[in-house]
C-alpha positions in Angstrom: 15.0 32.0 24.9 11.8 32.4 22.7 10.9 30.2 20.0 8.0 30.2 17.3 5.7 27.3 16.4 4.6 27.0 12.6 1.9 24.2 11.5 3.4 22.8 8.2 3.5 20.2 5.6 0.3 18.2 4.6 -2.0 19.7 7.0 -1.3 23.4 5.7 -1.9 21.8 1.9 -5.1 20.1 2.9 -6.8 23.0 5.0 -6.1 25.1 1.6 -8.0 22.3 -0.6 -10.5 22.4 1.9 -10.0 18.8 2.6 -10.3 17.3 5.9 -7.0 17.7 8.0 -6.2 14.1 9.6 -2.5 14.5 11.2 -1.0 17.6 11.9 2.9 18.1 11.7 4.4 21.1 13.8 8.0 22.7 13.6 9.7 24.7 16.3 11.9 27.4 15.2 14.4 29.0 17.6 14.6 26.3 20.5 16.9 23.6 22.1 16.0 19.9 22.9 16.8 21.1 26.5 14.5 23.9 26.5 11.8 21.7 25.4 12.5 19.2 27.9 12.3 22.0 30.7 8.9 22.6 29.4 7.5 18.9 29.8 7.9 17.8 26.1 8.9 14.2 25.8 11.3 13.4 23.2 11.0 10.5 21.0 13.2 11.2 17.9 16.2 9.1 17.3 17.6 10.4 14.2 16.6 14.1 14.9 14.7 15.6 17.5 10.9 15.1 17.9 9.1 15.9 20.5 5.4 14.8 21.9 3.6 18.0 23.4 2.5 17.9 27.2 -0.8 18.2 26.8 -2.2 17.3 23.1 0.6 14.6 22.7 1.2 15.8 19.0 4.3 15.4 17.7 6.6 18.6 17.2 10.0 18.8 15.3 12.8 21.2 15.5 13.8 22.9 12.4 16.4 21.0 11.0 18.6 20.9 7.6 20.1 18.1 6.3 23.2 17.0 4.5 23.4 14.1 2.1 26.6 11.8 3.0 25.5 8.3 1.3 23.5 6.3 -0.9 19.4 6.1 -0.8 17.0 7.4 1.9 18.8 7.0 5.1 22.5 8.7 4.0 21.9 12.1 5.8 23.1 14.0 8.4 21.0 15.9 10.3 21.6 19.7 11.7 18.6 20.6 14.6 20.1 23.7 15.9 18.2 26.9 17.4 19.5 29.3 14.2 17.9 27.2 11.9 15.1 29.1 9.9 12.0 28.2 8.8 12.9 28.9 5.1 15.5 26.5 5.7 13.4 23.9 6.9 10.7 24.1 4.3 13.8 23.8 1.9 14.5 20.2 2.3 10.8 19.1 2.0 9.9 17.2 -1.1 6.9 19.0 -2.8 6.4 22.7 -2.8 2.7 22.0 -2.2 4.2 20.2 1.2 6.6 23.2 1.8 4.3 25.5 3.2 3.6 26.7 6.8 1.3 28.4 9.0 1.9 30.6 12.2 -0.1 30.6 15.2 -2.0 33.8 13.8 -3.2 32.1 10.4 -0.8 33.4 8.4 0.4 31.3 5.4 4.5 31.3 5.1 4.9 30.3 1.4 8.8 30.9 0.3 8.5 28.3 -2.9 5.5 29.1 -4.7 3.6 26.3 -3.2 0.0 27.9 -3.0 0.6 28.6 -6.7 0.9 25.3 -7.5 -1.9 24.3 -5.4 -3.9 26.4 -7.5 -2.5 25.4 -10.8 -2.6 21.9 -9.6 1.3 21.0 -10.4 3.4 18.6 -8.3 6.5 20.0 -8.3 10.0 19.4 -6.2 11.2 22.2 -4.1 14.6 22.3 -4.7 17.3 20.1 -6.8 17.9 18.6 -2.9 14.9 16.2 -4.3 17.4 14.0 -6.1 19.1 13.1 -3.0 16.4 11.2 -1.3 15.3 8.3 -3.8 12.0 7.6 -1.7 10.9 10.7 -3.1 10.2 9.4 -6.7 7.7 7.1 -4.7 6.4 9.9 -2.7 6.0 12.0 -5.9 4.0 8.8 -7.5 1.7 8.3 -4.6 0.7 12.1 -4.4 0.0 12.0 -8.0 -2.2 9.0 -7.2 -4.0 10.9 -4.2 -4.6 14.0 -6.5 -5.5 12.4 -9.6 -9.2 13.4 -9.4 -8.4 16.9 -8.9 -6.1 16.6 -12.2 -2.8 17.4 -10.9 0.0 17.0 -12.9 3.7 16.8 -12.5 6.0 19.7 -13.6 8.4 19.1 -16.6 11.1 20.3 -14.4 10.5 17.4 -11.9 10.2 14.8 -14.6 13.4 15.4 -15.8 14.8 15.4 -12.2 13.5 11.9 -11.5 14.8 11.1 -15.0 18.2 12.2 -13.9 17.6 9.8 -10.8 17.1 7.1 -12.8 20.0 7.1 -14.9 22.6 7.8 -12.2 21.1 4.7 -10.3 20.0 6.5 -6.9 16.9 4.4 -6.9 18.4 1.5 -7.1 19.5 2.1 -3.5 15.7 2.2 -2.2 15.2 -1.0 0.4 12.5 -3.3 -0.3 10.6 -2.7 3.0 10.4 1.4 2.3 9.2 0.8 -1.5 6.7 -1.9 -0.1 5.3 0.8 2.7 5.3 3.4 0.1 3.2 1.3 -2.1 1.0 0.3 0.8 0.1 4.0 1.3 -0.7 4.2 -2.4 -2.8 1.3 -2.9 -4.8 2.9 0.3 -5.6 6.3 -2.4 -8.8 6.1 -4.2 -6.8 6.0 -7.5 -4.2 3.7 -6.4 -3.4 2.2 -9.7 -2.3 5.8 -10.8 1.0 5.2 -8.5 2.1 2.5 -10.9 0.9 4.0 -14.1 3.0 7.4 -13.3 6.0 5.4 -12.1 6.0 3.6 -15.4 5.6 6.8 -17.5 8.2 8.5 -15.2 10.5 5.3 -16.4 11.0 4.4 -12.5 8.5 1.0 -12.8 11.3 -0.8 -14.6 13.8 -0.1 -11.6 11.4 -0.3 -8.7 9.0 -3.1 -9.8 10.4 -4.7 -13.0 8.3 -7.8 -12.7 5.6 -5.1 -13.0 6.8 -3.3 -15.9 6.8 -6.2 -18.3 3.3 -5.7 -18.4 3.0 -2.3 -20.1 2.9 -3.4 -23.5 0.6 -4.3 -26.4 0.6 -8.1 -26.1 -0.3 -7.7 -22.1 -2.6 -4.5 -22.1 -5.7 -6.9 -21.5 -4.0 -8.5 -18.5 -2.9 -5.3 -17.0 -5.9 -3.6 -17.4 -8.1 -6.1 -16.0 -5.8 -6.1 -13.2 -6.2 -2.5 -12.4 -10.1 -2.6 -12.8 -10.2 -5.4 -10.2 -7.6 -3.8 -8.0 -9.5 -0.1 -8.3 -12.8 -1.7 -7.6 -11.2 -3.5 -4.2 -9.8 -0.2 -3.1 -13.5 1.5 -3.7 -15.1 -1.0 -1.6 -12.8 -0.9 1.0 -11.2 -4.3 1.0 -8.4 -5.1 3.3 -4.9 -4.5 2.2 -4.0 -8.3 1.8 -6.8 -8.7 -0.6 -5.9 -5.9 -2.7 -2.2 -7.1 -2.8 -3.5 -10.6 -4.1 -5.4 -9.2 -6.7 -2.5 -7.0 -7.7 -0.2 -9.8 -7.9 -3.1 -11.8 -10.1 -1.4 -10.3 -13.1 1.4 -12.7 -12.8 1.1 -15.8 -14.7 2.9 -18.3 -12.4 3.1 -19.1 -8.8 6.8 -18.6 -8.7 6.5 -14.8 -9.7 4.4 -14.3 -7.0 6.8 -16.4 -4.6 10.0 -14.1 -6.2 8.1 -10.9 -5.8 7.0 -11.7 -2.1 10.6 -12.6 -1.2 12.0 -9.4 -2.6 9.7 -6.9 -1.6 9.3 -8.6 2.1 5.5 -8.9 2.0 3.8 -10.2 5.0 2.8 -13.8 5.1 -0.8 -12.7 4.8 0.1 -11.4 1.7 1.8 -13.8 0.2 -0.5 -16.6 1.0 -3.4 -14.9 -0.2 -1.8 -14.1 -3.3 -0.9 -17.7 -4.1 -4.5 -18.9 -3.1 -5.7 -17.0 -5.2 -3.5 -18.0 -8.3 -3.8 -21.6 -7.6 -7.5 -21.7 -7.3 -8.6 -18.4 -8.5 -10.1 -19.9 -11.9 -11.8 -22.8 -10.1 -15.3 -20.9 -10.5 -14.7 -20.7 -14.2 -15.8 -24.1 -14.7 -17.0 -25.6 -11.8 -16.8 -29.6 -11.9 -19.6 -31.6 -10.9 -16.9 -33.8 -9.0 -17.1 -33.8 -5.4 -13.2 -34.5 -5.2 -12.5 -31.1 -6.6 -15.0 -29.1 -4.3 -13.2 -31.0 -1.6 -9.5 -30.2 -3.2 -10.3 -26.8 -2.8 -11.2 -26.4 0.4 -8.2 -28.5 1.4 -6.3 -26.4 -0.6 -7.1 -23.5 0.8 -6.8 -24.8 4.4 -10.5 -23.7 5.1 -10.9 -26.2 7.8 -7.9 -24.3 9.8 -8.1 -21.4 8.6 -12.0 -20.5 7.6 -10.7 -16.4 7.0 -8.4 -17.8 4.1 -12.2 -19.3 2.4 -13.5 -15.9 3.1 -10.8 -14.0 1.7 -10.4 -16.5 -1.4 -14.4 -16.1 -2.4 -13.7 -11.8 -1.4 -11.0 -12.2 -4.5 -13.0 -14.2 -6.4 -16.5 -11.8 -6.3 -14.4 -8.9 -7.3 -12.8 -10.7 -10.4 -16.1 -12.0 -11.4 -18.0 -8.5 -10.8 -15.2 -6.8 -13.3 -16.0 -10.0 -16.0 -19.4 -9.6 -15.7 -20.2 -13.1 -14.0 -21.1 -12.0 -10.3 -24.5 -13.3 -10.7 -23.3 -16.4 -11.9 -20.5 -16.0 -9.0 -22.8 -15.8 -5.9 -25.0 -18.4 -7.0 -21.8 -20.7 -6.8 -20.6 -19.2 -3.8 -23.6 -19.9 -1.6 -23.4 -23.3 -2.8 -19.7 -23.7 -1.7 -20.5 -21.8 1.6 -23.3 -24.5 2.2 -21.2 -27.1 1.7 -18.2 -25.9 3.4 -20.8 -25.3 6.3 -22.2 -28.9 6.6 -18.6 -30.4 6.3 -17.6 -28.4 9.4 -20.6 -29.8 11.0 -19.8 -33.4 10.6 -18.9 -35.2 14.0 -15.9 -37.1 13.5 -16.1 -39.3 16.7 -18.5 -41.8 15.8 -16.8 -42.2 12.3 -13.2 -43.1 13.7 -14.5 -45.0 16.9 -13.5 -48.4 15.9 -10.8 -47.5 12.9 -7.2 -47.6 13.2 -4.6 -44.5 13.1 -3.5 -45.1 9.7 -7.3 -45.3 8.5 -8.6 -41.9 10.0 -7.9 -39.8 7.1 -9.4 -41.6 4.6 -12.7 -42.2 6.9 -12.8 -38.9 7.1 -12.6 -38.0 3.4 -14.9 -40.6 2.4 -17.6 -39.2 4.5 -16.9 -35.3 3.3 -17.1 -36.9 -0.1 -20.5 -38.4 0.4 -21.8 -35.1 2.1 -20.9 -33.3 -0.8 -21.7 -35.4 -3.5 -25.0 -35.4 -1.9 -25.2 -31.3 -2.0 -23.9 -30.4 -5.0 -26.4 -32.9 -6.9 -29.3 -31.2 -5.2 
């Protein structure tokens, strides 16, 4: 049995855009799982047949079609038989710019006008099957953020389809983990904030992130713009994801809002903790106290003596906030002082301090020593 192999999806799109191709997706038309296994491919797909190439270890999927039989992104029945055509496989994809293929001779197969939409900078759904998978709304927003700089817009008929999905309640079937996974991907894009902005414009943010939707009002616009500015700065500077997320959630006014958000979307412990610490202590640099106890409270509140990385992460978040507020120079001076205090405190040898002290008195003795060290340093 002979079969054909095609490069598909994002690799073709990015090659036509002149961008670096990072991951290549391959589709095989006209083969069976047994045939590929006999040629040394290793099957790794559970929901549908995906194989690792015996030499390159790249992923190859059998051409397939899908039939909706439930709600959400997982309610699909998959058919991957040798008679499934390339055109049928491309038809199930989300956007026309992702529904092109390239054969082994480098010829482009473009049955749904992807190349024209690429030239015209338009994000357009391939077929009405788009509305069967609510995850595609998030992918649409993510691609909008990715290609924002290139001036891509969303086709009017695709906007209409998204509105239909919202009205039907399909978006409510998205599970938290998948929402947050797509959001992570969006926050890795240079213009990641456009993901939230376009979801709001499409009317989808109120379903997906209702806690963020409330800030898209005139009365909250300054708060929202400040958050978008600092998140964009953190993305531009290559900050870690938990830093970006903490800055994103800094728009909330109450710690309980962060806790509820973290619980709803299954945030990692690191993301949740950093967001909470930033909310609790983020204003410390606004009006620095000359009371030594305030300095110690901050370090203890950040759990800096057990987890120094939390102090460093907090300082990074605070620096981004100071920069967009025009207070970076002032902040850097105070940061230097705080780090100096911290370094002196961790060098304290507690053994001589507690040598002849009862266990009950140990915490107060250590605290008194720390306060004395801080007092000396901040006066200087």
